[in-house]
BAKOL-898365 format. One record per residue: residue number from 1; residue in one letter; x, y, z of N, C-alpha, C in turn. Coordinates in Angstrom, 2 decimals. Example, Ala and Ser with C-alpha at 12.3 -4.5 7.8 and 13.67 -1.06 7.14 Angstrom:
BEGIN
resi; resn; n_px; n_py; n_pz; ca_px; ca_py; ca_pz; c_px; c_py; c_pz
1; a; 13.19; -5.69; 7.80; 12.30; -4.50; 7.80; 13.20; -3.30; 7.80 $
2; s; 12.85; -2.25; 7.08; 13.67; -1.06; 7.14; 12.90; 0.03; 7.87 $
END
This chain:
BEGIN
resi; resn; n_px; n_py; n_pz; ca_px; ca_py; ca_pz; c_px; c_py; c_pz
1; m; 0.84; -1.33; 0.26; -0.05; 0.05; -0.22; 0.73; 0.96; 0.03 $
2; s; 0.81; 1.95; -1.47; 1.71; 3.51; -1.00; 0.95; 5.22; -0.49 $
3; d; 2.14; 5.38; 0.27; 1.00; 6.02; 1.39; 1.38; 7.52; 0.74 $
4; q; 3.13; 7.62; -0.12; 3.18; 8.92; -0.99; 2.46; 9.11; -1.75 $
5; p; 1.94; 10.11; -1.84; 1.31; 10.84; -3.40; 2.10; 10.59; -4.48 $
6; i; 1.89; 11.22; -5.81; 2.60; 11.24; -6.89; 1.97; 12.71; -8.16 $
7; a; 2.98; 12.81; -8.34; 2.56; 14.06; -8.82; 1.90; 14.10; -9.94 $
8; a; 0.68; 14.63; -10.87; -0.17; 14.44; -11.84; 0.40; 15.39; -12.92 $
9; d; 1.28; 16.37; -12.33; 1.83; 17.06; -13.43; 2.85; 17.97; -12.47 $
10; d; 3.38; 19.21; -13.34; 4.21; 20.36; -12.62; 3.72; 21.54; -12.40 $
11; k; 2.54; 21.41; -12.81; 2.13; 22.83; -12.74; 0.55; 22.89; -12.64 $
12; p; 0.10; 23.93; -12.10; -1.85; 24.12; -11.75; -2.49; 24.07; -12.85 $
13; m; -3.78; 23.17; -12.66; -4.45; 22.86; -13.66; -5.32; 24.29; -12.94 $
14; a; -5.91; 25.45; -14.18; -6.72; 26.21; -13.87; -7.80; 25.95; -14.99 $
15; m; -9.17; 26.51; -13.75; -10.37; 25.36; -14.37; -11.56; 26.56; -13.76 $
16; a; -12.74; 26.35; -14.15; -13.60; 27.08; -13.61; -14.50; 26.35; -13.04 $
17; l; -14.70; 26.88; -11.68; -15.52; 25.51; -10.71; -16.87; 26.50; -10.20 $
18; q; -17.56; 26.05; -10.21; -18.95; 26.55; -9.74; -19.12; 26.20; -8.59 $
19; a; -19.53; 27.51; -7.89; -19.79; 28.36; -6.81; -20.93; 27.66; -5.81 $
20; g; -20.15; 27.07; -4.51; -21.05; 25.80; -3.53; -20.85; 24.46; -4.40 $
21; k; -20.53; 23.97; -5.31; -20.23; 22.98; -5.40; -19.87; 21.81; -5.25 $
22; e; -19.58; 20.76; -4.85; -18.45; 19.96; -3.57; -18.20; 19.14; -5.29 $
23; y; -16.92; 19.44; -4.73; -15.98; 18.49; -5.77; -14.97; 17.44; -5.16 $
24; y; -14.69; 16.61; -5.20; -13.28; 15.56; -4.55; -12.08; 15.93; -4.86 $
25; w; -11.81; 16.53; -4.52; -9.31; 16.63; -5.20; -8.75; 15.35; -5.12 $
26; c; -8.78; 14.33; -6.20; -7.59; 13.63; -6.10; -6.42; 13.85; -5.44 $
27; a; -6.18; 13.53; -3.87; -4.92; 14.02; -3.56; -3.55; 12.93; -3.97 $
28; c; -4.44; 11.35; -4.39; -3.09; 9.94; -4.19; -2.17; 10.83; -6.15 $
29; g; -3.45; 11.64; -6.66; -2.08; 12.15; -8.32; -2.65; 10.49; -8.63 $
30; k; -3.55; 9.91; -8.17; -3.40; 8.18; -10.16; -4.31; 7.98; -10.67 $
31; s; -5.22; 9.19; -10.51; -6.43; 9.48; -10.58; -6.24; 9.64; -12.46 $
32; g; -7.24; 9.19; -13.45; -7.44; 9.09; -14.40; -8.43; 10.43; -15.17 $
33; g; -9.03; 11.08; -13.69; -9.74; 12.08; -13.85; -9.43; 13.18; -14.04 $
34; q; -8.02; 13.53; -14.03; -7.29; 14.96; -12.67; -8.27; 16.12; -12.99 $
35; p; -8.67; 16.93; -11.97; -7.16; 16.68; -10.86; -8.85; 16.25; -10.09 $
36; f; -9.54; 15.60; -10.20; -10.51; 14.95; -9.65; -10.63; 13.85; -8.81 $
37; c; -11.01; 12.90; -8.37; -10.67; 11.52; -7.87; -11.96; 10.79; -9.05 $
38; d; -11.38; 9.36; -8.80; -11.53; 8.30; -9.43; -12.03; 6.85; -8.79 $
39; g; -11.87; 7.46; -7.20; -11.86; 5.72; -6.56; -10.61; 4.86; -7.31 $
40; s; -9.14; 6.38; -7.91; -8.02; 4.82; -7.54; -7.11; 4.65; -7.11 $
41; h; -7.55; 5.80; -6.15; -6.43; 5.90; -4.39; -6.93; 4.42; -3.30 $
42; r; -7.62; 3.27; -3.83; -8.54; 2.54; -3.76; -6.57; 1.83; -2.74 $
43; d; -5.78; 1.38; -3.06; -4.78; 0.51; -3.00; -4.21; 1.82; -2.39 $
44; t; -4.61; 2.40; -2.17; -3.13; 4.02; -0.66; -4.52; 3.50; 0.24 $
45; s; -3.84; 4.45; 1.17; -4.49; 5.10; 2.86; -4.81; 6.56; 2.13 $
46; i; -4.31; 6.68; 1.13; -4.15; 8.27; 0.67; -6.56; 8.07; 0.39 $
47; t; -6.87; 9.40; 0.93; -8.63; 9.48; 1.08; -8.91; 11.70; 0.07 $
48; p; -9.09; 11.22; -0.70; -9.83; 12.65; -1.59; -9.95; 13.22; -0.55 $
49; l; -9.89; 15.11; -1.17; -9.92; 15.41; -0.26; -11.39; 16.27; -0.75 $
50; p; -12.88; 16.87; 0.37; -13.81; 16.91; -0.71; -13.43; 19.04; -0.19 $
51; f; -13.85; 19.04; -0.87; -14.01; 21.19; -0.61; -15.68; 21.49; -1.60 $
52; k; -15.81; 22.52; -1.32; -16.74; 23.10; -1.68; -16.41; 24.74; -2.53 $
53; a; -16.42; 24.10; -3.53; -15.78; 25.81; -5.06; -16.24; 27.18; -4.32 $
54; k; -15.31; 27.84; -4.26; -15.91; 29.49; -4.25; -16.32; 29.89; -5.42 $
55; g; -16.05; 29.30; -6.67; -16.33; 30.42; -7.71; -15.12; 30.44; -8.54 $
56; g; -15.80; 30.62; -9.82; -14.90; 31.53; -10.64; -13.18; 30.53; -11.17 $
57; e; -12.02; 31.07; -11.40; -11.28; 30.46; -11.98; -10.69; 29.83; -10.68 $
58; a; -10.37; 28.88; -10.67; -9.23; 28.56; -9.48; -7.91; 27.83; -9.56 $
59; h; -6.95; 27.44; -9.72; -5.82; 26.56; -9.49; -5.57; 26.13; -9.18 $
60; i; -5.98; 24.72; -9.49; -5.91; 23.89; -8.73; -4.51; 22.50; -8.82 $
61; c; -3.86; 22.19; -7.33; -3.42; 21.67; -7.67; -2.41; 20.24; -8.13 $
62; m; -1.46; 20.03; -8.48; -1.57; 19.24; -9.61; -0.32; 18.48; -8.69 $
63; c; 0.72; 18.95; -8.22; 2.04; 17.95; -7.95; 1.74; 17.68; -6.22 $
64; r; 0.49; 17.89; -5.56; 0.65; 17.58; -4.45; 1.40; 17.35; -3.75 $
65; k; 2.09; 18.76; -3.78; 2.31; 19.25; -2.51; 2.63; 21.06; -1.94 $
66; t; 1.41; 21.73; -2.58; 0.77; 22.15; -1.80; 0.45; 22.51; -0.32 $
67; n; 0.45; 23.32; 0.48; 0.25; 23.92; 1.50; -1.62; 23.95; 1.84 $
68; n; -2.57; 24.43; 0.98; -3.62; 24.64; 0.30; -4.39; 24.06; -0.75 $
69; p; -3.94; 22.89; -0.11; -5.05; 21.69; -0.63; -6.70; 21.98; -0.80 $
70; p; -7.27; 22.22; -2.20; -6.74; 21.15; -3.39; -6.07; 22.57; -4.00 $
71; y; -5.89; 24.26; -3.26; -5.50; 24.39; -4.17; -3.55; 24.96; -4.51 $
72; c; -3.32; 25.67; -6.26; -1.54; 25.55; -5.84; -0.77; 27.42; -5.50 $
73; d; -0.30; 26.45; -4.21; 0.08; 27.71; -3.53; 1.35; 28.01; -3.67 $
74; g; 2.15; 27.37; -5.13; 3.42; 27.79; -5.70; 4.18; 26.91; -5.19 $
75; s; 4.67; 25.53; -4.42; 5.41; 24.66; -3.79; 5.67; 24.26; -5.17 $
76; h; 5.39; 23.98; -6.64; 5.47; 22.84; -7.82; 6.58; 23.71; -7.88 $
77; a; 7.58; 24.88; -8.01; 8.26; 26.23; -8.71; 10.04; 25.97; -7.35 $
78; q; 9.15; 24.88; -6.31; 10.87; 25.22; -5.79; 10.92; 23.56; -6.01 $
END
């Protein structure tokens, strides 16, 4: 069982999110439907992160290094 998330990309994904809608951010990095969970975490101890979107454009973390999940905080550049 892998406990370490993998980077799905080395930069964030910019996308429009619907205000108030609940999303499930892929925290393991294995999802085929990045940046959202598709259940690929089943062989890990990592679980997806549910969050309600504020709406508008968001930059979603793809490297899994952010200190503000699911949003990018620039950690991929370090």
